[in-house]
N, C-alpha and C positions, 0 to 999 in steps of 0.2 A: 099657358102659365108655366113659368120655369120651375123645375123641381127644386125643393129646398136643399141647401148644402149642409151636410152634417159635419160639424167641426169636432175634433177630438180635444178634450180638455188638456190643457198644457201639462199638468202633473202626470197624467196617464202617458202622454207622449214621451216625457222625459224618462219615466220608468221603463218604457219599452225600449228606448235607445240604449239605456244602461244594461238591460238584460242582453241585448244583442252584442254589445261590446264585451261584456263578461264572457259570453259564450265563445266569442272569437279568441279571447285571451286564454281561456282554460283549455281549449281544444289542443293547440300545439304543446302546451305544458304537460297535459295528461299523456299525450302520445310520447313525449320525450322521456318521462319518468317510467313508463311501462315498457319501453322498448328494451329488448335484451342486449347484453354486451356483444360486440362483434366476436364471432368465433375465432379462436386461435390467439386471443389476447394473452400474453405471458403473465404469469403470477410469480411473486417472490415471497418466500417465507423464511423466518429466522427462528432458530431454537438454540438454547445454550444452558450451561450451568456454571456456577462460580462457587467452588468448594473452599470455604474459609470464612474468617471473620473480618468485618470492616473495622479493624482497630489497629492502632499504631504498632508496627513491628510484625504484624501478621503477614503470611504469604497466602495468596488465593490462587488456586488452579482454575484458570478460565478455559472452557471448552465451548466452541460455537460451531454451528452448522447453518449455512445459508443455501437455499435451493431456489433456482430460477428455472421455470419450465422452458425458457428459451435458451438454456445453456448457462454454465457458470460464467462465461465470458461477458454475459449481459449484466452481471452484477457490477454496479458502479462503485458504491462505497458501503462499508460496514462501520457502524459507530458503536462503541462501548462507552457509555457516559456515566460518570459518577455525578449524579444530579441531586439537587435539593429542590423539591416542589417544582419540578420541570425545568429548572435552570441548571446548566452544566457547571460543575466545579472543575472537573477535568474531562476531556473528551478525546478518546483514542479513535483515530481514523485509519481504516485499513482500505487500501485500494487493491482488490484482488488481481486485476489484469497487470498491475505494475509490481505486484508482490511487495508492496511497501506498507510501512506502519509509521505513524507519527502521532504526536499529541498536538492538537490544534492550539495555536497560540504560543507554542514553545519556540524558543530561538533556534533550536536544533532542526536541521532539515529532515525530511522523511528518510527512514532507514530501510534497507532491504531486509525482509523477514528472514530470520535465521542468522544474520550477521552478528558477530560478537559485539556486545555493548548493551547499555541500558538506556531505554527511552524514558525520559524523566518528565513528570508533571509536578504540580504543586502537592498533590496528595498521593500520587501513585508512581511506582517505578516498574517498568516492564523489562524483564530479563530477556532481551531479544535473542540472545544466543541460544536459549532453550526453547524457542518457539518452533512449532512444527506445523506445516501446512500440507494439505492435499486437495487437489482439484481434479474432478473427473465428471464428464457428462454434464448433468445439471446441478452438481453438488460441490460446495466449497467448504472445507473444514479447517479449523485453526485452533491450536492449543498453545498456551503460554502461561508462565507463572507471573503473578503480579504481587509486588510488595507494597504495603501501606506505610508511607513515610510520615504521615500526619493524621491525627484523629479526625475523621469526617464529622461534621456536626450531626446532632440527632435529626433523624428524618431522611438523611442521605441514603442512596442506594445505587446499585449498578443496573443500568438499563441497556439492552441490546436492540438495535434496529438496523435495517438495510434498505438500500434503494437501488433500482436498476437504471439502465442507461436512458430509458424513456420517461423517468420520473415516477414510476410506480414504487411505493414504499410498503414495507412489511409492517405488521403490527409491532408496537413496542413490547419487548419481553423483559420483565423484571428478573434479573439474575440473582438478586439477594433481597432479603427483607430490609425494611428501613432500619437504620441505626437507632438503637436506644441508648440512653445514657449509661446504663449498667454494662453495656458491651464495650465501652471505650477503655483504652489502656490507662494504666496509672501514669500521672504526670511524673516527669523525671525528678522534680523536686521532692515529691513524696517518696519515690524509690530511694533517693539519696539519704533522706532522713531515716528511712527504715534500715538501710545498710549501716549508717552510723550508730543507730540504737543497738543493732545486733552486735556490732563490734564492741561497744561499750559494755553491754551485758556479758558478752563472752569474756572480756578482760577482767571484769569484776569477779565473776564466778571462778575464773582460773586463779586469780590471786587469793581468793578465799580458800580454795582447796590446797594451794601450795602452802598457805600459812598453817592450815591444820596439819599437813604432813610434817612441817617443820617442828611443830609442837609435839607431835607424837614420836618423832625420831629420837632414839636413845642417845645419851651422851657417852661416846666411846671412852674418853679420858676418865670420866667418873667411874665407869665400870672397871677399868684397869686398876685404878687406885683402890677401889673397894676390894678387889681380889688380892692385891698386894697386902692390904691390911689383914685380910683373913689368913693369908699364909703366915704372916708374922705372928699372929696370935696363936697359931697352932704350934709354933716352935717352943 
């Protein structure tokens, strides 16, 4: 007599196959996420400051330092972005190995850092002639003055970032706090009205004092006539 054949119910078989498949998929993924980075991978970091106010007419002193463990020559680009909610309003691009500076989207070509002239964007002006750069070992530093030509909208701020030649990027570094409405400069129309009002008030007050002085001033001819009459009466 043949031994009976035990059949596995279909739902149990399906669950078993799913468990095996999931185990195969999770194994390589887990190994990939827990594996350490290859030794000797270069890292890039960026730090900086921007002393000044993001308001029309202000000058901001920008200082930045980018370090790449593979040497400063591995730094590909440095970006200083005037951005609003992550979208750039003006974007300064610096290429360390070419010693060049430019504003992305500008009609002017990149300029050599330190050459006389102004690098112009919509909101910012960089006095390139006053820029100073130093590069040594794994460190690249740059300083320059930046003038604000147009009031940035509330929420805008300056952000620094850098990238190396193999695509590794530094963290974004906020150089300034977001612009608030109270920090913005006065509109030129308001300034013009204030100047006109000051001139009007100054003229009015000046005329008033001159009128008072004229009234208080003695009449020379009347004084002479009075003294002549006094002399005649004494005779």
